[in-house]
C-alpha positions, 0 to 999 in steps of 0.5 A, a space after each residue: 453582612 453578619 449578625 453577632 449575638 452578645 451575651 456578657 457583662 450582664 447584658 444581651 443584645 445583637 448587632 448587624 454589621 457589614 463585616 462577616 460573622 467570622 470576623 465579628 466572632 473573632 472581635 467578640 472573642 478578643 474582647 471577652 479575653 480582655 474582660 476575663 483577664 480583668 475579672 480574674 484580676 479580682 479588683 473590679 466587680 461592677 460590670 460597667 467598670 469592667 466594660 470601661 476598663 476593657 475599652 480603655 485597654 483596647 484604646 491603649 493597644 490601638 494607640 500604641 499600634 498607631 504610634 508604632 505605624 506613625 514612627 515607621 512611616 516617619 522613619 521610612 520618609 526620612 530614610 527616603 529623603 536621605 537616600 534621595 539627597 545622596 543620589 542627587 549629590 552623586 549625580 552632581 558630583 558625576 556631572 562636575 567630573 564630566 564637565 571638568 574632563 572636557 
């Protein structure tokens, strides 16, 4: 179980999690990179807007990754079905040949 102290965007608080501290610090570091990029852009100055924009950017990233995974899984399933169909057709052909030989 880990504890993480957060000091950013004008607020400070700590959280406890079942994850270890190293992992929590990696997450916070990644979030800070996104927040820093938004702040450097200079278009948003309100801390709440920056936090919301960072959340939206993370949701976008997560959604795109989930979509990729779903496509890979779907393509893998389709590929397996095509392969199974080919194997079944090959077995039927071989059975037909064996029956016709006798």
